[in-house]
C-alpha positions as CSV (number, residue, x, y, z in Angstrom):
1,X,112.1,105.1,104.3
2,X,113.0,102.4,106.9
3,X,111.7,98.9,106.7
4,X,109.1,97.7,109.2
5,X,110.6,96.0,112.2
6,X,111.4,92.3,112.2
7,X,108.4,91.6,114.3
8,X,106.2,93.4,111.8
9,X,107.6,91.4,108.9
10,X,107.0,88.1,110.8
11,X,103.5,89.1,111.8
12,X,104.1,89.2,115.6
13,X,102.0,91.5,117.7
14,X,104.0,94.3,119.2
15,X,103.5,96.6,122.1
16,X,104.0,100.4,122.3
17,X,107.7,99.7,123.0
18,X,108.0,97.5,120.0
19,X,108.6,94.2,121.8
20,X,106.4,91.1,121.2
21,X,103.3,91.0,123.3
22,X,102.2,87.6,124.6
23,X,98.8,89.0,125.5
24,X,98.0,90.2,122.0
25,X,96.2,87.5,120.1
26,X,94.4,87.2,116.8
27,X,90.6,87.7,116.8
28,X,89.0,84.3,117.4
29,X,86.1,85.0,115.2
30,X,88.3,85.5,112.1
31,X,88.4,82.4,109.9
32,X,91.8,80.9,109.3
33,X,91.6,81.7,105.6
34,X,91.0,85.4,106.3
35,X,93.9,85.9,108.7
36,X,96.7,88.0,107.4
37,X,99.9,87.4,109.5
38,X,101.8,90.2,108.0
39,X,99.1,92.7,109.1
40,X,98.1,91.2,112.4
41,X,100.3,93.3,114.5
42,X,99.5,96.5,116.3
43,X,100.6,99.3,118.6
44,X,97.2,100.8,119.3
45,X,93.8,99.4,120.1
46,X,91.2,100.0,117.5
47,X,87.7,100.7,118.7
48,X,85.6,101.6,115.7
49,X,83.5,104.8,115.9
50,X,80.1,105.1,114.2
51,X,80.0,107.6,111.4
52,X,76.7,108.3,109.6
53,X,76.7,107.7,105.9
54,X,76.6,111.3,104.7
55,X,79.0,112.6,107.4
56,X,82.6,113.4,106.4
57,X,84.9,110.4,107.0
58,X,87.1,111.0,110.0
59,X,90.0,109.1,111.6
60,X,88.9,107.2,114.6
61,X,90.2,108.3,118.0
62,X,91.9,105.0,118.3
63,X,94.1,105.8,115.3
64,X,96.0,108.3,117.4
65,X,98.8,107.5,119.8
66,X,99.1,108.5,123.4
67,X,100.4,112.0,122.4
68,X,97.3,112.7,120.3
69,X,99.2,112.5,117.0
70,X,98.3,110.4,114.0
71,X,100.6,107.4,113.4
72,X,103.1,108.2,110.7
73,X,103.9,104.9,108.8
74,X,101.6,102.6,107.1
75,X,102.5,99.6,109.3
76,X,101.0,101.6,112.2
77,X,97.8,102.1,110.3
78,X,97.7,98.5,109.4
79,X,98.0,97.7,113.1
80,X,95.1,100.0,114.0
81,X,92.8,98.5,111.4
82,X,93.9,95.0,112.2
83,X,91.9,95.3,115.4
84,X,88.7,96.4,113.6
85,X,85.6,94.4,113.0
86,X,86.0,94.0,109.3
87,X,87.5,90.6,108.3
88,X,90.5,90.5,106.0
89,X,89.9,89.3,102.4
90,X,90.6,85.6,102.1
91,X,93.2,86.2,99.4
92,X,96.5,87.7,100.8
93,X,98.8,89.6,98.5
94,X,101.2,87.6,96.4
95,X,103.7,90.4,95.7
96,X,106.1,91.0,98.5
97,X,108.8,93.5,99.1
98,X,111.8,91.4,98.0
99,X,114.2,94.2,97.0
100,X,117.0,95.0,99.5
101,X,116.1,98.7,99.6
102,X,113.1,101.0,99.3
103,X,115.0,104.0,97.8
104,X,118.1,104.6,95.8
105,X,120.9,105.5,98.2
106,X,123.7,108.1,97.6
107,X,126.0,105.5,96.0
108,X,123.3,104.3,93.6
109,X,122.3,107.8,92.8
110,X,125.9,108.9,92.1
111,X,126.3,105.8,89.8
112,X,123.1,106.7,88.0
113,X,124.2,110.2,87.4
114,X,127.6,109.0,86.3
115,X,126.1,106.5,83.8
116,X,123.3,108.8,82.6
117,X,124.9,109.8,79.3
118,X,126.3,106.4,78.2
119,X,123.2,104.5,79.2
120,X,121.0,107.2,77.6
121,X,122.9,106.7,74.3
122,X,122.4,102.9,74.5
123,X,118.7,103.3,75.3
124,X,118.2,105.8,72.5
125,X,119.9,103.5,69.9
126,X,118.0,100.4,70.9
127,X,114.6,102.2,71.2
128,X,115.1,104.0,67.9
129,X,115.9,100.8,66.1
130,X,112.8,99.0,67.6
131,X,110.5,102.0,66.9
132,X,111.6,102.3,63.3
133,X,111.2,98.6,62.7
134,X,107.7,98.7,64.3
135,X,106.9,101.8,62.2
136,X,107.9,100.0,59.0
137,X,105.9,96.9,59.8
138,X,102.8,98.9,61.0
139,X,102.6,101.2,58.0
140,X,103.6,98.6,55.4
141,X,101.4,95.7,56.3
142,X,98.8,96.9,58.9
143,X,97.6,100.3,57.6
144,X,99.5,102.3,60.2
145,X,98.2,103.6,63.5
146,X,94.7,104.0,61.9
147,X,94.6,100.5,60.6
148,X,95.8,99.0,63.9
149,X,93.3,100.9,65.9
150,X,90.4,100.2,63.6
151,X,91.1,96.4,63.4
152,X,89.8,95.8,66.9
153,X,87.0,96.9,69.2
154,X,89.5,98.3,71.7
155,X,93.0,99.8,71.0
156,X,94.8,96.7,72.2
157,X,97.1,96.3,69.2
158,X,100.3,97.0,71.1
159,X,101.2,94.2,73.5
160,X,104.1,96.0,75.3
161,X,102.1,98.6,77.2
162,X,99.3,96.1,77.9
163,X,101.7,93.7,79.5
164,X,102.9,96.5,81.8
165,X,99.3,97.5,82.5
166,X,98.5,93.8,83.4
167,X,100.8,94.2,86.4
168,X,98.3,96.7,87.9
169,X,95.0,95.9,89.5
170,X,92.4,98.6,90.0
171,X,90.6,98.4,93.4
172,X,87.3,100.2,94.1
173,X,85.0,100.3,97.1
174,X,81.3,101.3,96.8
175,X,79.3,102.0,99.9
176,X,75.5,101.6,99.6
177,X,73.3,102.8,102.5
178,X,71.0,99.7,102.1
179,X,71.5,96.0,103.0
180,X,71.8,93.4,100.3
181,X,70.5,89.8,100.2
182,X,73.4,87.3,99.7
183,X,71.5,85.0,97.3
184,X,70.2,87.8,95.2
185,X,73.6,89.4,94.9
186,X,75.1,86.1,93.7
187,X,72.3,85.6,91.2
188,X,72.6,89.2,89.9
189,X,76.4,88.8,89.4
190,X,76.0,85.6,87.5
191,X,73.4,87.2,85.2
192,X,75.7,90.2,84.7
193,X,78.7,87.9,84.0
194,X,76.9,85.8,81.4
195,X,75.3,88.8,79.7
196,X,78.7,90.4,79.1
197,X,80.5,87.3,78.0
198,X,82.8,86.6,81.0
199,X,83.8,83.0,81.6
200,X,83.6,81.7,85.2
201,X,87.3,81.9,85.7
202,X,87.3,85.5,84.4
203,X,84.8,87.0,86.8
204,X,83.9,85.8,90.3
205,X,82.0,86.9,93.4
206,X,82.3,86.3,97.1
207,X,79.8,87.5,99.7
208,X,80.7,88.0,103.4
209,X,78.5,89.1,106.3
210,X,79.9,91.9,108.5
211,X,78.7,93.9,111.5
212,X,77.4,97.5,111.3
213,X,80.4,98.8,113.1
214,X,82.6,98.4,110.0
215,X,83.3,101.7,108.3
216,X,84.6,102.4,104.8
217,X,88.1,103.6,105.7
218,X,88.8,100.2,107.3
219,X,87.4,98.3,104.3
220,X,89.5,100.4,101.9
221,X,92.6,100.0,104.0
222,X,92.3,96.2,104.2
223,X,90.9,95.3,100.8
224,X,93.3,97.2,98.6
225,X,95.9,94.7,99.8
226,X,94.7,91.9,97.5
227,X,95.8,90.6,94.1
228,X,93.3,90.0,91.4
229,X,95.3,87.1,90.0
230,X,94.7,85.0,93.1
231,X,90.9,85.3,92.6
232,X,89.9,85.7,88.9
233,X,91.6,86.6,85.6
234,X,89.7,89.8,84.8
235,X,87.2,90.9,87.3
236,X,86.5,90.0,90.9
237,X,83.8,91.3,93.3
238,X,83.7,90.9,97.1
239,X,80.3,92.0,98.6
240,X,80.3,92.8,102.4
241,X,76.8,92.9,103.7
242,X,75.8,94.5,107.0
243,X,72.4,95.0,108.6
244,X,72.1,98.6,107.4
245,X,74.6,98.9,104.5
246,X,76.6,97.1,101.9
247,X,80.1,97.5,100.6
248,X,80.9,96.3,97.0
249,X,84.6,95.8,96.6
250,X,85.8,95.4,93.0
251,X,89.2,94.3,91.5
252,X,89.8,94.7,87.8
253,X,92.8,94.0,85.6
254,X,94.1,97.4,84.2
255,X,95.2,95.7,81.0
256,X,91.6,95.3,79.8
257,X,89.7,98.0,81.6
258,X,90.5,101.6,82.5
259,X,89.3,103.4,85.6
260,X,86.0,104.5,84.0
261,X,85.3,101.0,82.9
262,X,85.9,99.7,86.4
263,X,83.2,102.1,87.6
264,X,80.8,100.9,84.8
265,X,81.3,97.2,85.7
266,X,80.2,98.0,89.3
267,X,77.4,100.2,88.0
268,X,76.1,97.4,85.7
269,X,76.2,94.9,88.6
270,X,74.3,97.2,90.9
271,X,71.7,97.9,88.2
272,X,71.3,94.1,87.7
273,X,70.7,93.6,91.4
274,X,67.8,96.2,91.5
275,X,66.3,95.7,88.0
276,X,66.7,92.0,87.6
277,X,68.0,92.5,84.1
278,X,71.7,92.8,83.2
279,X,72.8,95.6,80.9
280,X,75.3,95.0,78.1
281,X,78.4,97.1,78.8
282,X,81.2,95.0,77.2
283,X,81.8,95.5,73.5
284,X,83.0,92.4,71.6
285,X,84.3,92.0,68.1
286,X,81.6,91.2,65.6
287,X,78.8,91.6,68.1
288,X,75.5,92.8,66.5
289,X,74.5,94.4,69.8
290,X,77.7,96.3,70.8
291,X,80.9,96.5,68.8
292,X,82.8,99.8,68.8
293,X,85.3,100.6,66.1
294,X,87.4,103.6,65.2
295,X,85.7,106.1,63.0
296,X,86.9,105.0,59.5
297,X,85.0,107.8,57.7
298,X,86.9,110.6,59.5
299,X,89.5,111.7,56.9
300,X,91.0,114.3,59.3
301,X,91.6,111.5,61.7
302,X,93.4,109.4,59.1
303,X,95.6,112.3,58.1
304,X,96.8,112.9,61.7
305,X,97.6,109.3,62.1
306,X,99.7,109.2,58.9
307,X,103.2,107.8,58.4
308,X,105.1,111.2,58.8
309,X,103.6,112.1,62.3
310,X,104.2,108.5,63.4
311,X,107.9,108.8,62.2
312,X,108.3,111.9,64.3
313,X,106.8,110.1,67.2
314,X,109.3,107.2,66.8
315,X,112.2,109.6,67.2
316,X,110.6,111.7,69.9
317,X,109.7,108.7,72.0
318,X,113.2,107.3,71.7
319,X,114.7,110.5,72.9
320,X,112.3,110.7,75.9
321,X,113.0,107.1,76.8
322,X,116.8,107.8,76.6
323,X,116.6,110.8,78.9
324,X,114.3,108.9,81.4
325,X,115.7,105.4,81.4
326,X,119.3,106.6,81.0
327,X,119.0,108.3,84.4
328,X,116.9,105.8,86.3
329,X,117.8,102.4,84.7
330,X,120.1,101.6,87.7
331,X,117.7,102.9,90.3
332,X,115.4,101.2,92.8
333,X,112.5,103.4,91.8
334,X,112.4,101.9,88.4
335,X,110.9,98.7,89.9
336,X,107.8,100.7,91.0
337,X,106.7,100.6,87.4
338,X,106.7,96.8,87.5
339,X,104.3,96.3,90.4
340,X,107.0,96.4,93.1
341,X,106.1,99.6,94.8
342,X,107.6,100.9,98.1
343,X,106.3,99.2,101.2
344,X,105.2,102.7,102.2
345,X,102.7,102.8,99.3
346,X,99.8,104.5,101.1
347,X,96.3,105.5,100.3
348,X,93.6,107.7,101.9
349,X,89.9,108.2,101.0
350,X,87.6,111.2,101.8
351,X,84.2,112.4,100.6
352,X,82.1,115.5,100.7
353,X,78.5,115.4,101.8
354,X,75.6,116.3,99.5
355,X,75.4,119.8,101.1
356,X,79.2,120.4,100.9
357,X,79.3,119.2,97.2
358,X,76.4,121.4,96.3
359,X,77.9,124.4,98.0
360,X,81.2,123.9,96.2
361,X,79.5,123.4,92.8
362,X,77.4,126.6,93.2
363,X,80.5,128.7,94.1
364,X,82.4,127.3,91.1
365,X,79.6,128.1,88.8
366,X,79.3,131.6,90.1
367,X,83.1,132.1,89.3
368,X,82.8,130.2,86.0
369,X,85.6,128.0,87.1
370,X,85.8,124.4,85.9
371,X,85.8,121.7,88.6
372,X,88.8,120.1,86.9
373,X,90.9,123.2,87.6
374,X,89.6,123.5,91.1
375,X,90.3,119.9,92.0
376,X,93.8,120.1,90.4
377,X,94.8,123.3,92.3
378,X,93.4,122.0,95.7
379,X,95.2,118.6,95.3
380,X,98.4,120.5,94.5
381,X,97.9,122.6,97.6
382,X,97.5,119.3,99.5
383,X,100.8,118.1,98.1
384,X,102.4,121.4,99.2
385,X,101.1,121.1,102.8
386,X,103.3,118.0,103.6
387,X,106.8,118.5,104.9
388,X,109.4,119.7,102.4
389,X,111.3,116.4,102.4
390,X,108.2,114.6,100.9
391,X,107.6,117.1,98.1
392,X,108.6,116.9,94.5
393,X,109.0,120.5,93.4
394,X,108.7,119.8,89.7
395,X,106.6,116.7,89.2
396,X,105.6,115.1,85.9
397,X,101.9,115.9,85.5
398,X,100.0,112.9,84.0
399,X,96.3,113.0,83.2
400,X,94.2,110.8,80.9
401,X,91.4,111.4,78.4
402,X,89.0,108.9,76.8
403,X,88.8,108.3,73.1
404,X,85.6,106.2,73.2
405,X,83.0,108.9,73.0
406,X,85.0,111.0,70.5
407,X,86.6,108.7,67.9
408,X,84.7,105.4,68.1
409,X,81.5,104.5,66.4
410,X,78.6,104.1,67.0
411,X,78.2,106.9,69.5
412,X,77.0,105.5,72.8
413,X,76.9,106.7,76.4
414,X,80.0,106.2,78.5
415,X,78.5,103.3,80.3
416,X,80.6,100.7,78.3
417,X,83.8,99.0,79.4
418,X,87.1,98.9,77.7
419,X,90.4,100.8,77.7
420,X,90.3,103.8,75.6
421,X,92.4,106.1,77.7
422,X,95.4,108.0,76.4
423,X,97.8,109.8,78.7
424,X,98.5,113.5,78.3
425,X,100.7,115.6,80.5
426,X,103.5,118.2,81.0
427,X,106.2,119.2,83.6
428,X,105.0,122.0,85.8
429,X,106.1,123.1,89.2
430,X,104.0,122.6,92.3
431,X,103.4,126.4,92.4
432,X,102.0,126.3,88.8
433,X,99.8,123.3,89.6
434,X,98.3,125.2,92.6
435,X,97.5,128.2,90.4
436,X,93.9,128.4,89.1
437,X,95.0,130.4,86.1
438,X,97.6,127.8,85.1
439,X,95.2,124.9,85.7
440,X,92.4,126.6,83.7
441,X,94.8,127.2,80.8
442,X,96.0,123.6,80.9
443,X,92.4,122.3,80.9
444,X,91.5,124.5,77.9
445,X,94.4,123.2,76.0
446,X,93.6,119.6,76.9
447,X,90.1,119.9,75.6
448,X,91.3,121.6,72.4
449,X,93.8,118.8,71.7
450,X,91.3,116.0,72.3
451,X,88.5,117.5,70.4
452,X,90.6,118.5,67.3
453,X,92.8,115.4,67.7
454,X,95.9,117.6,67.6
455,X,99.0,118.2,69.7
456,X,99.6,115.7,72.5
457,X,96.4,113.8,71.8
458,X,97.5,112.6,68.4
459,X,101.0,112.0,69.6
460,X,99.9,109.9,72.6
461,X,97.4,107.9,70.5
462,X,100.1,107.0,68.0
463,X,102.5,106.1,70.7
464,X,100.1,103.9,72.6
465,X,98.7,102.2,69.5
466,X,102.0,101.6,67.5
467,X,105.0,101.9,69.9
468,X,103.4,101.2,73.3
469,X,105.5,103.5,75.5
470,X,103.4,106.7,75.5
471,X,104.5,109.0,78.3
472,X,105.9,106.0,80.2
473,X,108.3,107.3,82.9
474,X,111.1,105.4,84.5
475,X,110.6,106.9,88.0
476,X,106.9,106.8,89.0
477,X,107.7,108.6,92.2
478,X,108.1,111.8,90.2
479,X,104.6,111.6,88.7
480,X,101.6,113.7,89.8
481,X,98.8,111.5,88.3
482,X,95.5,113.4,88.3
483,X,92.2,111.8,87.4
484,X,88.8,113.6,87.4
485,X,85.9,111.5,86.3
486,X,83.3,114.2,86.5
487,X,79.6,113.5,87.2
488,X,78.6,109.8,87.6
489,X,75.6,108.0,89.0
490,X,74.5,104.6,90.2
491,X,71.1,103.0,90.1
492,X,68.6,105.2,92.0
493,X,67.5,102.1,94.0
494,X,70.9,102.1,95.7
495,X,69.9,105.2,97.6
496,X,73.0,107.3,96.8
497,X,76.4,105.8,97.0
498,X,80.1,106.8,97.6
499,X,82.7,105.4,95.3
500,X,86.5,105.3,95.7
501,X,89.1,103.8,93.5
502,X,92.8,103.5,93.0
503,X,95.4,100.9,92.1
504,X,96.1,98.3,94.7
505,X,99.0,98.3,97.1
506,X,101.3,97.2,94.2
507,X,101.7,100.6,92.6
508,X,101.5,104.3,93.3
509,X,103.2,107.6,92.3
510,X,104.3,110.8,94.1
511,X,100.7,111.8,94.2
512,X,97.9,109.8,92.5
513,X,94.6,111.8,92.8
514,X,91.3,110.2,91.8
515,X,88.2,112.4,92.0
516,X,84.6,111.5,91.0
517,X,81.3,113.0,91.9
518,X,78.8,110.1,92.3
519,X,75.1,110.7,93.1
520,X,75.9,114.3,94.1
521,X,78.8,113.4,96.5
522,X,82.4,114.3,95.7
523,X,84.7,111.3,96.4
524,X,88.4,111.7,96.7
525,X,91.2,109.0,96.8
526,X,94.9,109.9,97.0
527,X,97.7,107.4,97.0
528,X,101.4,108.0,97.3
529,X,104.7,106.0,97.4
530,X,106.5,109.1,98.7
531,X,104.3,110.7,101.4
532,X,103.9,108.6,104.6
533,X,100.4,107.5,105.6
534,X,100.0,110.0,108.5
535,X,101.1,113.0,106.4
536,X,98.9,111.8,103.5
537,X,95.9,111.7,105.8
538,X,96.5,115.3,106.9
539,X,97.0,116.4,103.3
540,X,93.7,114.8,102.2
541,X,91.9,116.5,105.1
542,X,93.5,119.8,104.0
543,X,92.4,119.3,100.4
544,X,88.8,118.6,101.6
545,X,88.8,121.9,103.6
546,X,90.2,123.8,100.6
547,X,87.6,122.3,98.2
548,X,84.8,123.8,100.2
549,X,86.3,127.0,101.5
550,X,88.3,128.1,98.4
551,X,85.5,127.4,95.9
552,X,84.6,131.1,96.3
553,X,88.1,132.2,95.7
554,X,88.9,134.0,98.9
555,X,90.2,131.2,101.1
556,X,92.7,129.9,98.6
557,X,94.9,133.0,98.9
558,X,94.5,133.0,102.7
559,X,95.6,129.3,102.8
560,X,98.6,130.1,100.6
561,X,99.6,132.9,102.9
562,X,99.3,130.5,105.9
563,X,101.4,127.9,104.2
564,X,104.1,130.5,103.3
565,X,104.0,131.8,106.9
566,X,104.4,128.3,108.2
567,X,107.2,127.5,105.8
568,X,109.0,130.8,106.7
569,X,108.6,130.0,110.4
570,X,110.0,126.5,109.9
571,X,113.0,127.9,108.0
572,X,113.6,130.6,110.7
573,X,113.4,127.9,113.4
574,X,115.9,125.8,111.5
575,X,118.3,128.6,111.1
576,X,118.0,129.6,114.7
577,X,118.7,126.0,115.8
578,X,121.7,125.9,113.5
579,X,123.0,129.2,114.9
580,X,122.6,128.0,118.5
581,X,124.4,124.8,117.7
582,X,127.3,126.7,116.2
583,X,127.4,129.0,119.2
584,X,127.5,126.0,121.5
585,X,130.3,124.4,119.5
586,X,132.3,127.6,119.5
587,X,131.8,128.1,123.2
588,X,132.8,124.5,123.9
589,X,135.9,125.0,121.7
590,X,136.8,128.2,123.5
591,X,136.4,126.6,126.9
592,X,138.5,123.6,125.9
593,X,141.3,125.8,124.3
594,X,141.3,128.1,127.4
595,X,141.5,125.1,129.8
596,X,144.4,123.6,127.8
597,X,146.2,126.9,127.8
598,X,145.8,127.3,131.6
């Protein structure tokens, strides 16, 4: 994709024609510390529209250009939201797009293909040597994968993958339909922080007053552009209070806490605000109140984490890394894995109302279809609805499961915070991903593996605990990352909330889908480093429509027929245009030749 214009990069306001506009000025009521020069530009005015809390979130009319179309690139959406009433966070992003290109060009791709085999051999030899040495040390001195995992409250034994995870911050936005008191919010956060053992530099809070005209899409778009490291070491909360509602924005380091834990941190904070008493949600080593350890009495678990399975993992992981990194080691896309995502890393949020969620759930129960399969198929249909040039026909499917409630003792509810996720996946086509039968079969196998600790579950656990490179891919732009957190709830005093989360602007994949049903409302967040912002917006709207209409089973086939018809029409139009162009060229050649002959 092209870079933003020079005026965009320098933060100059631009007009519809792209030239600097002397009449465009920064909002005078925005504090200096909250101004973001790189995002202060704009092609369109942005008059916020009022949307009631339970209504579907829609794009404001001002987000459309004069032709009535959605803006395509993220810089245009930045410009739209820059004119909104929500102030920017006082902490601008620290990571900038410093690489000379956003995608690997034809020369770099050709070089990567040419060097695939020799680089793959080098990567395999180096990786195999390191893995075998790690295997020897782990199973000789530390009791193997079981001993390493059982030695701590969380499976943090391997430092390699945790270092990579530390480059990622998880951002979430919770909307509460009730106003909060600023002093009470700060007091509640301090109580929650102290109760869970966070030092002052590890967890911090900031409270800002905003007008009622601010809507959640604007908050999400602006606040996911912040780095945690510039505010706190582990967890940072920014509370935006309006006369009739409150937004709680959270940032959490992915090294220490997975996505579920980020939700539980916000949940515990909200509960502290309404109850006045902070819950304990963070396990610590040696704590008499809450200290989770791997189940040491499970002999079957010990057997499946033995030396021979770990040795097979060492060889298999080395081969996977050789294939992946041998191909992409010389590519631009490799840097996406290190927090240097494409400048077009986009994200869109959407939610279903209580009535729409209830309707969808009832239809799925009647068909005995799992929500996991339904969400996966509809998100794949959304991915197929974008233009062909933004599709990955055979993506790498990545999903995650939690070990906490299955393998760690004592058994407690999933309200605690840590990082127990292990990645599981496969390599389907987009057509398979959009098939309900395939998704249902994949879900059944997933549950079987995690409950019996077999197959990919044991393999991934060993990889993550011992070797640290479980399922890690060299090109994130090929990954279809699917998360479904099921049913969740916040404190009843909050009055029913919506919750959206995703990594910040620094990372995304081909399609990163995050679904969670909170207080009876289905909330969807989709991010992408491949699909532009405008196309992603339309894809999410398509997914929402499919979630409701296809829950009964009839509309899904109709939608597929519609997509195929549209695809056929596009191909036919393309072929017709090519034929006309050839005809024009041949006519021109004939006329030229005839004129020369005369």
